[in-house]
N, CA, C and O atoms as CSV, one atom per row, in Angstrom:
chain,resi,resn,atom,element,x,y,z
A,1,UNK,N,N,109.500,99.593,87.329
A,1,UNK,CA,C,109.649,99.292,88.263
A,1,UNK,C,C,110.484,98.260,88.595
A,1,UNK,O,O,110.285,97.443,89.494
A,2,UNK,N,N,111.766,98.329,87.584
A,2,UNK,CA,C,113.100,98.118,87.752
A,2,UNK,C,C,113.877,98.378,88.996
A,2,UNK,O,O,114.791,97.626,89.337
A,3,UNK,N,N,113.379,99.888,89.976
A,3,UNK,CA,C,114.471,100.008,91.378
A,3,UNK,C,C,114.015,99.317,92.064
A,3,UNK,O,O,114.671,99.112,93.085
A,4,UNK,N,N,112.565,98.512,91.915
A,4,UNK,CA,C,112.519,97.645,92.906
A,4,UNK,C,C,112.562,96.496,93.542
A,4,UNK,O,O,112.156,95.952,92.514
A,5,UNK,N,N,112.677,95.587,94.295
A,5,UNK,CA,C,113.522,94.351,94.532
A,5,UNK,C,C,112.472,93.505,94.630
A,5,UNK,O,O,111.755,93.153,95.567
A,6,UNK,N,N,112.527,93.228,93.386
A,6,UNK,CA,C,111.638,91.985,92.485
A,6,UNK,C,C,111.468,90.917,93.788
A,6,UNK,O,O,110.421,90.722,94.405
A,7,UNK,N,N,112.617,90.358,94.008
A,7,UNK,CA,C,112.095,89.385,95.421
A,7,UNK,C,C,110.875,90.046,96.439
A,7,UNK,O,O,109.758,89.606,96.714
A,8,UNK,N,N,111.470,91.094,96.805
A,8,UNK,CA,C,110.577,91.502,97.833
A,8,UNK,C,C,108.778,91.616,97.441
A,8,UNK,O,O,107.953,91.540,98.352
A,9,UNK,N,N,108.399,91.785,96.115
A,9,UNK,CA,C,107.440,92.163,95.692
A,9,UNK,C,C,107.036,90.543,96.014
A,9,UNK,O,O,106.257,90.057,96.834
A,10,UNK,N,N,107.980,89.892,94.927
A,10,UNK,CA,C,107.398,88.418,94.519
A,10,UNK,C,C,107.094,87.773,96.243
A,10,UNK,O,O,106.274,86.861,96.142
A,11,UNK,N,N,107.421,87.942,97.407
A,11,UNK,CA,C,107.702,87.494,98.746
A,11,UNK,C,C,105.954,87.951,99.203
A,11,UNK,O,O,105.230,87.247,99.907
A,12,UNK,N,N,105.615,89.109,98.675
A,12,UNK,CA,C,104.129,89.785,99.402
A,12,UNK,C,C,103.007,89.111,99.114
A,12,UNK,O,O,102.705,88.497,98.091
A,13,UNK,N,N,102.265,89.327,100.367
A,13,UNK,CA,C,101.424,88.571,100.031
A,13,UNK,C,C,100.139,89.867,100.283
A,13,UNK,O,O,100.522,91.002,100.567
A,14,UNK,N,N,98.446,89.529,100.132
A,14,UNK,CA,C,98.109,90.694,100.460
A,14,UNK,C,C,97.767,90.486,101.339
A,14,UNK,O,O,97.598,89.363,101.816
A,15,UNK,N,N,97.459,92.024,102.064
A,15,UNK,CA,C,97.190,92.121,103.548
A,15,UNK,C,C,98.680,92.030,104.128
A,15,UNK,O,O,98.630,92.187,105.348
A,16,UNK,N,N,99.916,91.843,103.698
A,16,UNK,CA,C,101.336,91.845,104.504
A,16,UNK,C,C,101.962,93.414,104.625
A,16,UNK,O,O,102.545,94.028,103.732
A,17,UNK,N,N,101.676,93.859,105.946
A,17,UNK,CA,C,102.478,94.946,106.190
A,17,UNK,C,C,104.079,95.356,105.772
A,17,UNK,O,O,104.958,94.665,106.288
A,18,UNK,N,N,104.530,96.573,104.756
A,18,UNK,CA,C,105.078,96.737,103.754
A,18,UNK,C,C,105.180,98.311,104.517
A,18,UNK,O,O,104.261,98.780,105.188
A,19,UNK,N,N,106.660,99.090,104.227
A,19,UNK,CA,C,106.830,100.458,104.321
A,19,UNK,C,C,107.507,100.606,102.739
A,19,UNK,O,O,108.259,99.785,102.215
A,20,UNK,N,N,106.971,102.011,102.085
A,20,UNK,CA,C,107.381,102.222,100.963
A,20,UNK,C,C,108.287,102.849,100.760
A,20,UNK,O,O,108.330,103.339,101.889
A,21,UNK,N,N,109.425,103.461,100.072
A,21,UNK,CA,C,110.133,104.381,100.349
A,21,UNK,C,C,110.022,105.024,98.544
A,21,UNK,O,O,110.395,104.412,97.542
A,22,UNK,N,N,109.346,106.520,98.609
A,22,UNK,CA,C,109.399,106.669,97.173
A,22,UNK,C,C,109.490,108.361,97.159
A,22,UNK,O,O,109.068,109.186,97.970
A,23,UNK,N,N,110.050,108.479,96.185
A,23,UNK,CA,C,110.004,110.488,95.421
A,23,UNK,C,C,108.961,110.912,94.990
A,23,UNK,O,O,108.342,110.390,94.064
A,24,UNK,N,N,108.529,112.192,95.768
A,24,UNK,CA,C,107.420,112.759,95.201
A,24,UNK,C,C,107.730,113.896,94.036
A,24,UNK,O,O,108.835,114.087,93.528
A,25,UNK,N,N,106.550,114.584,93.737
A,25,UNK,CA,C,107.141,115.844,93.171
A,25,UNK,C,C,107.110,117.003,93.601
A,25,UNK,O,O,106.125,117.263,94.292
A,26,UNK,N,N,107.976,117.954,93.412
A,26,UNK,CA,C,108.122,119.018,94.126
A,26,UNK,C,C,107.661,120.033,93.514
A,26,UNK,O,O,107.803,120.009,92.292
A,27,UNK,N,N,106.914,121.338,94.172
A,27,UNK,CA,C,106.747,122.193,93.969
A,27,UNK,C,C,107.010,123.479,95.185
A,27,UNK,O,O,106.596,123.619,96.336
A,28,UNK,N,N,107.872,124.277,94.327
A,28,UNK,CA,C,108.298,125.552,94.617
A,28,UNK,C,C,107.857,126.468,94.323
A,28,UNK,O,O,108.494,127.467,93.989
A,29,UNK,N,N,105.864,126.304,94.397
A,29,UNK,CA,C,105.312,127.815,93.738
A,29,UNK,C,C,105.862,128.607,94.879
A,29,UNK,O,O,106.968,129.025,94.535
A,30,UNK,N,N,105.665,128.859,95.678
A,30,UNK,CA,C,106.282,130.070,96.705
A,30,UNK,C,C,107.299,130.672,96.629
A,30,UNK,O,O,107.468,131.604,97.415
A,31,UNK,N,N,108.407,130.318,95.573
A,31,UNK,CA,C,109.663,130.963,95.132
A,31,UNK,C,C,109.421,132.048,93.979
A,31,UNK,O,O,108.648,132.151,93.027
A,32,UNK,N,N,110.429,132.784,94.515
A,32,UNK,CA,C,109.899,134.521,93.454
A,32,UNK,C,C,110.941,133.957,92.102
A,32,UNK,O,O,112.135,134.035,92.393
A,33,UNK,N,N,110.774,133.635,91.273
A,33,UNK,CA,C,111.297,134.098,90.187
A,33,UNK,C,C,111.958,134.468,89.302
A,33,UNK,O,O,111.369,134.647,88.237
A,34,UNK,N,N,113.643,134.777,89.366
A,34,UNK,CA,C,114.191,135.718,88.378
A,34,UNK,C,C,115.188,134.859,88.683
A,34,UNK,O,O,115.283,134.080,89.631
A,35,UNK,N,N,116.264,135.179,87.365
A,35,UNK,CA,C,117.271,134.534,86.977
A,35,UNK,C,C,117.364,133.102,87.203
A,35,UNK,O,O,118.414,132.582,87.582
A,36,UNK,N,N,115.685,132.074,86.857
A,36,UNK,CA,C,115.881,130.888,87.022
A,36,UNK,C,C,117.153,129.910,86.673
A,36,UNK,O,O,117.726,129.790,85.590
A,37,UNK,N,N,117.406,129.292,87.836
A,37,UNK,CA,C,118.391,128.159,87.681
A,37,UNK,C,C,117.695,126.833,88.339
A,37,UNK,O,O,116.907,126.737,89.279
A,38,UNK,N,N,118.232,125.934,87.561
A,38,UNK,CA,C,117.645,124.035,87.828
A,38,UNK,C,C,118.410,123.716,89.046
A,38,UNK,O,O,119.551,123.261,89.127
A,39,UNK,N,N,117.602,124.025,89.956
A,39,UNK,CA,C,118.147,122.839,91.307
A,39,UNK,C,C,117.649,121.826,91.550
A,39,UNK,O,O,116.575,121.975,92.134
A,40,UNK,N,N,118.020,120.490,91.316
A,40,UNK,CA,C,117.423,119.313,91.803
A,40,UNK,C,C,116.946,119.164,93.264
A,40,UNK,O,O,117.812,119.296,94.129
A,41,UNK,N,N,115.712,118.913,93.638
A,41,UNK,CA,C,115.426,118.715,94.701
A,41,UNK,C,C,115.223,117.001,95.191
A,41,UNK,O,O,115.413,116.152,94.320
A,42,UNK,N,N,115.075,116.830,95.733
A,42,UNK,CA,C,114.521,115.260,95.902
A,42,UNK,C,C,113.716,115.341,97.054
A,42,UNK,O,O,114.191,116.125,97.875
A,43,UNK,N,N,112.488,114.717,97.461
A,43,UNK,CA,C,111.734,115.075,98.242
A,43,UNK,C,C,111.480,113.238,98.227
A,43,UNK,O,O,111.283,112.643,97.167
A,44,UNK,N,N,111.522,112.634,99.379
A,44,UNK,CA,C,111.507,111.218,99.717
A,44,UNK,C,C,110.172,111.331,100.603
A,44,UNK,O,O,109.954,112.231,101.415
A,45,UNK,N,N,109.236,110.156,100.274
A,45,UNK,CA,C,108.434,109.533,101.866
A,45,UNK,C,C,108.422,108.118,102.099
A,45,UNK,O,O,108.806,107.141,101.456
A,46,UNK,N,N,108.004,108.253,102.935
A,46,UNK,CA,C,108.280,106.552,103.505
A,46,UNK,C,C,106.859,106.633,104.063
A,46,UNK,O,O,106.421,107.199,105.065
A,47,UNK,N,N,106.031,105.598,102.728
A,47,UNK,CA,C,104.548,105.426,103.343
A,47,UNK,C,C,104.579,103.659,104.014
A,47,UNK,O,O,105.120,102.686,103.487
A,48,UNK,N,N,103.768,103.714,105.377
A,48,UNK,CA,C,103.412,102.475,105.304
A,48,UNK,C,C,101.947,101.864,105.262
A,48,UNK,O,O,100.975,102.526,105.628
A,49,UNK,N,N,101.861,100.755,104.864
A,49,UNK,CA,C,100.383,100.140,104.710
A,49,UNK,C,C,100.546,98.873,104.658
A,49,UNK,O,O,101.470,98.201,105.116
A,50,UNK,N,N,99.087,98.367,103.751
A,50,UNK,CA,C,99.317,97.211,103.963
A,50,UNK,C,C,98.891,96.315,102.477
A,50,UNK,O,O,97.730,96.185,102.087
A,51,UNK,N,N,99.885,95.854,101.904
A,51,UNK,CA,C,100.067,95.376,100.490
A,51,UNK,C,C,98.693,94.626,99.578
A,51,UNK,O,O,98.411,93.489,99.956
A,52,UNK,N,N,98.084,95.043,98.743
A,52,UNK,CA,C,97.356,94.904,98.406
A,52,UNK,C,C,97.142,94.195,96.558
A,52,UNK,O,O,96.275,93.457,96.090
A,53,UNK,N,N,98.420,94.871,95.900
A,53,UNK,CA,C,98.971,94.043,95.102
A,53,UNK,C,C,99.409,95.030,93.705
A,53,UNK,O,O,99.747,96.106,94.198
A,54,UNK,N,N,99.519,95.102,92.474
A,54,UNK,CA,C,100.236,95.871,91.553
A,54,UNK,C,C,99.370,95.515,90.668
A,54,UNK,O,O,98.930,94.366,90.620
A,55,UNK,N,N,99.024,96.439,89.874
A,55,UNK,CA,C,97.967,96.664,88.820
A,55,UNK,C,C,98.531,97.742,87.918
A,55,UNK,O,O,98.684,98.777,88.567
A,56,UNK,N,N,98.852,97.853,86.798
A,56,UNK,CA,C,98.854,99.074,85.778
A,56,UNK,C,C,100.370,99.623,86.462
A,56,UNK,O,O,100.188,100.658,87.103
A,57,UNK,N,N,101.060,99.401,86.462
A,57,UNK,CA,C,102.355,99.847,87.225
A,57,UNK,C,C,102.225,100.642,88.421
A,57,UNK,O,O,103.146,101.360,88.811
A,58,UNK,N,N,101.156,100.548,88.998
A,58,UNK,CA,C,100.775,100.971,90.064
A,58,UNK,C,C,100.923,100.131,91.411
A,58,UNK,O,O,100.428,99.003,91.420
A,59,UNK,N,N,101.475,100.535,92.377
A,59,UNK,CA,C,101.306,99.909,93.618
A,59,UNK,C,C,100.255,99.853,94.457
A,59,UNK,O,O,99.964,101.041,94.318
A,60,UNK,N,N,99.489,99.479,95.171
A,60,UNK,CA,C,98.337,99.887,95.648
A,60,UNK,C,C,98.605,98.778,97.206
A,60,UNK,O,O,98.914,97.588,97.264
A,61,UNK,N,N,98.228,100.147,98.711
A,61,UNK,CA,C,98.433,99.523,99.670
A,61,UNK,C,C,96.687,100.578,100.677
A,61,UNK,O,O,96.067,101.613,100.431
A,62,UNK,N,N,96.614,99.635,101.621
A,62,UNK,CA,C,95.541,99.547,102.254
A,62,UNK,C,C,95.993,100.186,103.700
A,62,UNK,O,O,96.953,99.879,104.407
A,63,UNK,N,N,95.187,100.971,103.855
A,63,UNK,CA,C,95.466,101.804,105.566
A,63,UNK,C,C,94.369,101.577,106.407
A,63,UNK,O,O,93.385,101.131,105.816
A,64,UNK,N,N,94.244,101.757,107.653
A,64,UNK,CA,C,93.321,101.599,108.484
A,64,UNK,C,C,92.726,100.466,108.268
A,64,UNK,O,O,91.829,100.361,107.431
A,65,UNK,N,N,93.263,99.223,109.186
A,65,UNK,CA,C,92.129,97.996,109.112
A,65,UNK,C,C,91.821,97.803,110.337
A,65,UNK,O,O,92.649,97.824,111.247
A,66,UNK,N,N,90.265,97.539,110.524
A,66,UNK,CA,C,90.128,97.343,111.770
A,66,UNK,C,C,90.120,95.633,111.994
A,66,UNK,O,O,90.139,94.750,111.137
A,67,UNK,N,N,90.090,95.538,113.340
A,67,UNK,CA,C,90.751,94.296,113.709
A,67,UNK,C,C,89.629,93.442,113.395
A,67,UNK,O,O,88.437,93.698,113.565
A,68,UNK,N,N,90.316,92.064,112.765
A,68,UNK,CA,C,88.782,90.705,112.554
A,68,UNK,C,C,88.101,91.056,111.760
A,68,UNK,O,O,87.033,90.482,111.545
A,69,UNK,N,N,88.720,92.670,110.710
A,69,UNK,CA,C,87.949,93.077,109.571
A,69,UNK,C,C,88.536,93.134,108.207
A,69,UNK,O,O,89.494,93.876,107.990
A,70,UNK,N,N,87.975,92.332,107.199
A,70,UNK,CA,C,89.029,92.800,105.590
A,70,UNK,C,C,89.081,93.796,105.124
A,70,UNK,O,O,89.892,94.087,104.245
A,71,UNK,N,N,88.108,94.672,105.662
A,71,UNK,CA,C,88.072,96.033,105.187
A,71,UNK,C,C,88.969,97.255,105.722
A,71,UNK,O,O,89.453,97.559,106.812
A,72,UNK,N,N,88.954,97.933,104.145
A,72,UNK,CA,C,90.422,99.265,104.544
A,72,UNK,C,C,89.679,100.480,104.680
A,72,UNK,O,O,88.700,100.453,103.935
A,73,UNK,N,N,89.790,101.818,105.524
A,73,UNK,CA,C,89.085,102.853,105.177
A,73,UNK,C,C,89.831,103.687,104.126
A,73,UNK,O,O,89.446,104.846,103.970
A,74,UNK,N,N,90.814,103.250,103.416
A,74,UNK,CA,C,91.700,104.201,102.967
A,74,UNK,C,C,92.382,103.508,101.980
A,74,UNK,O,O,92.320,102.310,102.259
A,75,UNK,N,N,93.082,103.717,100.826
A,75,UNK,CA,C,93.608,103.175,99.785
A,75,UNK,C,C,94.549,103.810,98.993
A,75,UNK,O,O,94.294,104.739,98.227
A,76,UNK,N,N,95.660,103.300,99.179
A,76,UNK,CA,C,96.552,104.514,98.277
A,76,UNK,C,C,97.497,103.505,97.386
A,76,UNK,O,O,97.933,102.362,97.522
A,77,UNK,N,N,97.581,104.630,96.323
A,77,UNK,CA,C,98.590,104.203,94.886
A,77,UNK,C,C,99.340,105.063,94.949
A,77,UNK,O,O,99.083,106.206,95.325
A,78,UNK,N,N,101.026,104.387,94.369
A,78,UNK,CA,C,101.948,104.934,94.336
A,78,UNK,C,C,102.776,104.217,93.040
A,78,UNK,O,O,103.376,103.146,93.127
A,79,UNK,N,N,102.684,104.944,91.972
A,79,UNK,CA,C,103.463,104.714,90.404
A,79,UNK,C,C,104.887,103.877,91.340
A,79,UNK,O,O,105.561,104.206,92.316
A,80,UNK,N,N,104.853,102.457,90.260
A,80,UNK,CA,C,105.933,101.556,90.632
A,80,UNK,C,C,107.593,102.624,90.091
A,80,UNK,O,O,108.754,102.350,90.396
A,81,UNK,N,N,107.171,103.640,89.365
A,81,UNK,CA,C,108.840,104.516,88.315
A,81,UNK,C,C,108.782,105.120,89.575
A,81,UNK,O,O,109.836,105.744,89.693
A,82,UNK,N,N,107.986,105.281,90.738
A,82,UNK,CA,C,108.260,106.435,91.825
A,82,UNK,C,C,108.755,105.925,93.277
A,82,UNK,O,O,108.926,106.455,94.375
A,83,UNK,N,N,108.894,104.687,92.758
A,83,UNK,CA,C,109.567,103.838,94.365
A,83,UNK,C,C,111.225,103.604,94.193
A,83,UNK,O,O,111.961,103.360,93.237
A,84,UNK,N,N,111.385,103.776,95.397
A,84,UNK,CA,C,113.013,103.496,95.776
A,84,UNK,C,C,113.111,102.236,96.024
A,84,UNK,O,O,113.707,101.384,95.363
A,85,UNK,N,N,112.469,102.109,97.069
A,85,UNK,CA,C,112.601,100.722,98.144
A,85,UNK,C,C,111.378,100.310,98.451
A,85,UNK,O,O,110.371,100.988,98.248
A,86,UNK,N,N,111.386,99.170,98.960
A,86,UNK,CA,C,109.573,98.581,99.598
A,86,UNK,C,C,110.752,97.248,100.454
A,86,UNK,O,O,111.761,96.613,100.147
A,87,UNK,N,N,110.018,97.361,101.396
A,87,UNK,CA,C,110.555,96.348,102.898
A,87,UNK,C,C,109.042,95.783,103.276
A,87,UNK,O,O,108.025,96.348,102.874
A,88,UNK,N,N,109.032,94.895,103.892
A,88,UNK,CA,C,108.516,94.130,104.828
A,88,UNK,C,C,108.743,94.383,105.955
A,88,UNK,O,O,109.918,94.294,106.312
A,89,UNK,N,N,107.609,94.836,107.046
A,89,UNK,CA,C,107.501,95.221,108.230
A,89,UNK,C,C,107.661,93.679,109.135
A,89,UNK,O,O,106.792,92.810,109.081
A,90,UNK,N,N,108.874,93.555,109.913
A,90,UNK,CA,C,108.540,92.181,111.135
A,90,UNK,C,C,107.863,92.323,112.003
A,90,UNK,O,O,107.436,93.410,112.391
A,91,UNK,N,N,107.651,91.347,112.436
A,91,UNK,CA,C,107.075,91.262,113.793
A,91,UNK,C,C,105.915,91.980,114.139
A,91,UNK,O,O,105.799,92.719,115.117
A,92,UNK,N,N,104.812,91.654,113.040
A,92,UNK,CA,C,103.407,92.471,113.200
A,92,UNK,C,C,102.552,91.015,113.075
A,92,UNK,O,O,101.323,91.014,113.134
């Protein structure tokens, strides 16, 4: 979790909308393998959701909250070691 801005996380409250930039694993299984050379490919995603908390070094985000309801239709989990940046969404 060293890469995460700890001040942003400390300021997050449950239900706060945030955007998380994180690095994903890459699968190049469709490429033919011969004379293999290691080439680093970075794949980054930006995920928007409602901050739910951190448990076991994993960030939990809620998705699709019905208005006036505290339940989410989905929950995402992003390992903190993959997170590159977290920002609060403003004016929401």
